[in-house]
DOTORVEX-511440 format. One record per atom (N, C-alpha, C, O, CB): residue in three letters; x, y, z. Coordinates in pm, whole numbers, plus 50000, padded with zeros to 5 digits. Glycine has a CB too. Example, Ala and Ser with C-alpha at 12.3 -4.5 7.8 and 13.67 -1.06 7.14 Angstrom:
ALA513194943150780
ALA512304955050780
ALA513204967050780
ALA514244966850846
ALA511314955350905
SER512854977550708
SER513674989450714
SER512905000350787
SER513415011450804
SER514084994050572
end
This chain:
MET500674985650007
MET499895002150017
MET500605011749998
MET500385019849907
MET499325006750145
VAL502065012850119
VAL502825026650080
VAL503705031249940
VAL503925042249889
VAL503805027850183
ASN504055018749907
ASN505105016549782
ASN504085025049704
ASN504755032749634
ASN505534998449714
ASP502595027549683
ASP501765035049593
ASP501685050849605
ASP501155057949519
ASP500455029849610
ILE502505056949765
ILE502355072349779
ILE503395077249764
ILE504315069349744
ILE501895077749893
LYS503665088949765
LYS504285096149775
LYS504605109349837
LYS504405119249767
LYS504275095049713
PRO505005110649939
PRO504965126449983
PRO505075138049852
PRO505955136949767
PRO506375129250092
VAL504235147149850
VAL504595160049772
VAL504825173349852
VAL503945176349932
VAL503475162949674
LEU505905181649839
LEU505995191449909
LEU505845203349834
LEU506345203949721
LEU507055190749976
LYS505195213549884
LYS505105226649824
LYS505855235249917
LYS505525237250034
LYS503645231549802
ILE506815239849863
ILE507685250949920
ILE507065265449900
ILE506525267049791
ILE509115250449848
PHE507035277149993
PHE506375289050050
PHE507455294950157
PHE507765290750269
PHE504865284950122
PHE507985307950070
PHE508415318750145
PHE507655328050193
PHE506585331650143
PHE509175324450089
ALA508205332650301
ALA507455339850422
ALA508375349450456
ALA509525346550487
ALA507085330850553
SER507765365650450
SER508615374050486
SER508785374150665
SER508005365950713
SER508145387250418
PRO509555380750765
PRO509405379750898
PRO508425394850876
PRO507355395350937
PRO511025378751005
GLY508745403650812
GLY507745417350796
GLY506645412850776
GLY505715419050827
GLY507985427550683
GLY506405403550714
GLY505045401050639
GLY504065391550783
GLY502995386150753
GLY505435389150458
HIS504375391050866
HIS503785382850945
HIS503565368050932
HIS502635361550980
HIS502835387650956
GLY504715362950848
GLY504085349150819
GLY503835342450709
GLY503965330450683
GLY503085348550858
LYS503265356550609
LYS502135350250485
LYS503405350850408
LYS504465357150402
LYS500465360650412
PRO502755340750350
PRO503815335850196
PRO503615349850101
PRO502635356650073
PRO503005317850080
PHE504685350450074
PHE505005358449918
PHE505435349249781
PHE505425352949663
PHE506445369349940
CYS505775337749829
CYS506635331849706
CYS506065318649732
CYS506025314449848
CYS508475332949708
GLY505535310549617
GLY505235297649650
GLY504955291749492
GLY505155298549391
GLY503925296849765
PRO504495278849492
PRO504015272349357
PRO503335281449250
PRO503445279549129
PRO502985261449389
GLY502825288749291
GLY501875298349166
GLY502915310949165
GLY502685318049067
GLY499855304749224
MET503765314549228
MET504245323849211
MET505555316249079
MET505695320448964
MET504595330849364
ILE506155307249129
ILE506555305349087
ILE506515300648903
ILE507435301148821
ILE506705302549174
LYS504955295848884
LYS504755293548769
LYS504525303048670
LYS504455301848548
LYS503995286548772
LEU504365316448772
LEU503965327148677
LEU505285333148663
LEU505185343248594
LEU502775337648728
ILE506765330448709
ILE507435334248670
ILE508285331348544
ILE508975338248469
ILE507695334948746
GLU507855314348553
GLU508205305348435
GLU507575309348314
GLU508185311848210
GLU507835291148459
ALA506515309848327
ALA505715316648250
ALA505815328048131
ALA505755327148009
ALA505155320248328
ILE506025341048236
ILE506655350848211
ILE508025348448120
ILE508055352948005
ILE506835356348334
GLN509025342048170
GLN510385334948134
GLN510145328247956
GLN510805330047853
GLN510675320048274
GLU509325322847975
GLU508725317647852
GLU507585326247724
GLU507135323347613
GLU508005306347917
THR507535332847779
THR506145340747701
THR506675353947641
THR506515359447533
THR504745345247819
GLY507425357247764
GLY507815373747704
GLY506685386747714
GLY506645397747658
GLY508105372447526
ASN505585378447833
ASN504295388247802
ASN504005385148000
ASN504335375048062
ASN502645379947638
VAL503405395748046
VAL502805394448182
VAL501095386648172
VAL500655376848232
VAL502765411948251
ARG500485395048079
ARG499305394448042
ARG499005377447979
ARG498075370348019
ARG499135406947939
LYS499895374047889
LYS500225358247801
LYS500495349047885
LYS499955338047876
LYS501505357147699
ALA501495352347993
ALA501635344748120
ALA500535339048246
ALA500295328148297
ALA502445352648178
CYS500145350448260
CYS498665347448359
CYS497865341548266
CYS496965335248323
CYS497755361648430
GLU497785340848138
GLU496125332448063
GLU497125322548041
GLU496315313248048
GLU494975339547887
ASP498385315848018
ASP498345306147997
ASP498565298648155
ASP498815286648154
ASP499175304447886
ILE498485303948253
ILE498385294248432
ILE497255294948468
ILE496895289348571
ILE499215299948580
GLN496425301748393
GLN495125307648427
GLN494665313248571
GLN493845310248658
GLN494245297948394
MET495835324948543
MET495265332948683
MET495315345848623
MET496065350448536
MET496235332048840
SER494305351048690
SER494015366248662
SER495345379248624
SER496485378248668
SER493245370748806
TYR494925389448547
TYR495795394448516
TYR496085405648631
TYR497245408748661
TYR495585397448389
SER495125410648684
SER495505416148840
SER496125407848913
SER497185410548968
SER494405419648928
LYS495655399248919
LYS496505388849076
LYS497885387948989
LYS498835392649052
LYS495625366549134
GLY498165383948887
GLY499595381848880
GLY500395393848875
GLY501605391948864
GLY499915374148769
TRP499865409348884
TRP500755415948910
TRP500825421749058
TRP501685427249127
TRP500745424148818
LYS500035419449065
LYS499615417649241
LYS501115411449326
LYS502065415449393
LYS498025402449265
LEU500585400649274
LEU502355391549296
LEU503435392249298
LEU504305391149384
LEU502815384849242
LEU503375394949168
LEU504895404649114
LEU505245414649234
LEU506015412949328
LEU504585416548949
ASN504585423649209
ASN504805434349293
ASN505245433549464
ASN506105438849535
ASN503585440849278
LEU503855421349487
LEU504495418049622
LEU506085409149672
LEU506795410649772
LEU503385410349675
LEU506235398249536
LEU507585395649539
LEU508705400149523
LEU509695395349578
LEU507735390249496
GLU508725410249443
GLU509825422649413
GLU509915434049525
GLU510905441349533
GLU509395430849268
THR508725435149621
THR509155439549730
THR509355432149864
THR509885438349956
THR508465448049743
CYS509045421549879
CYS509625412049975
CYS511185407249963
CYS511945402050045
CYS508765400049965
LEU511315410449848
LEU513035404949810
LEU513545419849790
LEU514735418649762
LEU513325392849633
MET513295429749790
MET514055444749750
MET514415440349647
MET515515445749647
MET515305451949835
TYR514385433249530
TYR515105436549406
TYR513545432049291
TYR512425427449313
TYR516895424649388
PRO514295436449167
PRO513325434649035
PRO513555417449005
PRO514435409149026
PRO513945446248877
VAL512695417748967
VAL512785401848922
VAL512035401048822
VAL511685389548793
VAL512335390849021
THR511615410248752
THR511255414548602
THR511595426548555
THR511855435348636
THR509945414548575
GLU511665429248414
GLU511835439948348
GLU510715442148296
GLU510455434148206
GLU512785439948267
ARG509885450448316
ARG508315450848254
ARG507845463148162
ARG507675474248214
ARG507255451048380
GLN507665461348045
GLN507255474547962
GLN505745474147938
GLN505275465047869
GLN508035475447812
GLN504985483347988
GLN503925484747937
GLN503665485547775
GLN504295491747689
GLN503575494447997
GLY502505477047764
GLY502005477447586
GLY500745489247561
GLY500115495847643
GLY501185458947529
GLY500685488847433
GLY499305493547412
GLY498575482947303
GLY498035472547338
GLY499335509747355
LYS498665487147178
LYS497855479247100
LYS498615465747057
LYS497925455547047
LYS497395487546981
GLY499515465247039
GLY500725456047071
GLY500895447447174
GLY501365436047174
GLY501705462447086
GLY500495453847257
GLY500685444347392
GLY502355446247482
GLY503295449047409
GLY500535425747327
GLY502575445147597
GLY503785447747650
GLY504365440447619
GLY503975433247527
GLY503975449147756
ASN505715438447683
ASN506745428047687
ASN507365426247845
ASN507285436947907
ASN507945432447576
ALA507965415047923
ALA508415413748019
ALA509505403748004
ALA509385393247943
ALA507515411948099
ARG510585407748064
ARG511385394248070
ARG512055394248218
ARG512045404348289
ARG512635393047939
LEU512575383548253
LEU513385381548394
LEU514855389248394
LEU515795385748322
LEU513665364248420
THR514905399248479
THR516325401248520
THR517295390448549
THR517015378448542
THR516325408348627
GLU518325394548579
GLU519655382048612
GLU519115378348714
GLU518735366748726
GLU521375385948643
ALA518935388348820
ALA518215381148990
ALA517155377648977
ALA516745371949078
ALA517985390149124
GLY516335378348887
GLY515135371848864
GLY515345357248824
GLY514655349148886
GLY514375379148764
ILE516125352748735
ILE516625341748675
ILE517335333748773
ILE517155321648768
ILE517415345048566
ALA518185338848867
ALA519195333548975
ALA518005328249081
ALA518115317349137
ALA520405347149047
PHE516805337749102
PHE515995334949233
PHE515415321349162
PHE515765310349204
PHE514695348549292
LEU514745322349080
LEU514125311648988
LEU514885299349008
LEU514365289249056
LEU514145315748832
LYS516415300048964
LYS517195283948964
LYS517015282649117
LYS516415273549174
LYS519175282448905
LYS517535291749167
LYS517725289949310
LYS516505278349391
LYS516685267949453
LYS517615306249373
TYR515065286849350
TYR513745277049408
TYR514065267449374
TYR514235258449456
TYR512305278149366
ARG514295265349227
ARG514045252249206
ARG515225238749244
ARG515085226649264
ARG513715253049064
ALA516295247249242
ALA517135237549303
ALA516835234649486
ALA516915223449536
ALA518695243649270
PHE516575244149545
PHE516315240849682
PHE515065232549651
PHE515215221549702
PHE516115254049788
GLU514045233249596
GLU512925226649612
GLU513035211049594
GLU512395201749642
GLU512015232349526
ALA514235211849494
ALA514305195149430
ALA515125187049574
ALA514885175649613
ALA515595193549238
GLU516155197049637
GLU516575188449736
GLU516185183549839
GLU516655173749895
GLU517265190949768
CYS514695194449894
CYS513955194150011
CYS512855185349931
CYS511955181950008
CYS513515209650085
GLN512705181649825
GLN511655169049754
GLN512855156449819
GLN512285146149853
GLN511405169849515
GLU513485156549826
GLU514615146049799
GLU514655144649944
GLU514245133449977
GLU516135150549712
ALA514985151450035
ALA514865149950174
ALA513845142950224
ALA514045132550289
ALA514815160850230
VAL512495148450196
VAL511655146650218
VAL511055129150197
VAL510505121050271
VAL511255156950163
GLU511395129250093
GLU510965113950044
GLU511975103950100
GLU511435093050117
GLU510965112249870
LYS513375104050137
LYS514065100850195
LYS513225094850354
LYS512595084550378
LYS514995111450183
LEU513625106950438
LEU512235108050549
LEU511135100550545
LEU510915090450611
LEU511565120050547
PHE510405105950461
PHE509175094750451
PHE509715077650428
PHE508975068250455
PHE508135099550301
ASP510775076550386
ASP510755061150341
ASP511255056450494
ASP510805046650554
ASP511965055950187
SER512265065550541
SER512405055450662
SER510975059650822
SER511045056250940
SER514495059050725
TYR510255064950774
TYR508925058050849
TYR508215049150770
TYR507745039750834
TYR507855068150893
TYR507935049250626
TYR506835039950562
TYR507275029750479
TYR506555023250404
TYR505895047250483
ALA508775028250496
ALA508985019050416
ALA509145001150443
ALA509774996250537
ALA509995024450370
ASN508524994450352
ASN508504981750451
ASN509734974850482
ASN509714965150557
ASN507664971150399
end
């Protein structure tokens, strides 16, 4: 029975100044990756089925908490705007994914120590 299940880990970051409320998690990371892929905040939000206003709100919260820009955004008109990750944004994303992978591996080992036959 236990062989068919595994733990799933979701990483959230919270700022001490934010009273423990998360400012970055799986949804934010999906948004950042979608911006990197599409080059557009609106398209990124559409692709991950997030409202455009929520996407902007999350990006602003992330950059406020990190105290550096994660994206460079140019508002658009008829043709739409564009966005790209800054070098710091790319580094943040890579570190998050690496940290997440190491945490998942550690959780799986811990899970096995409790539930392996």
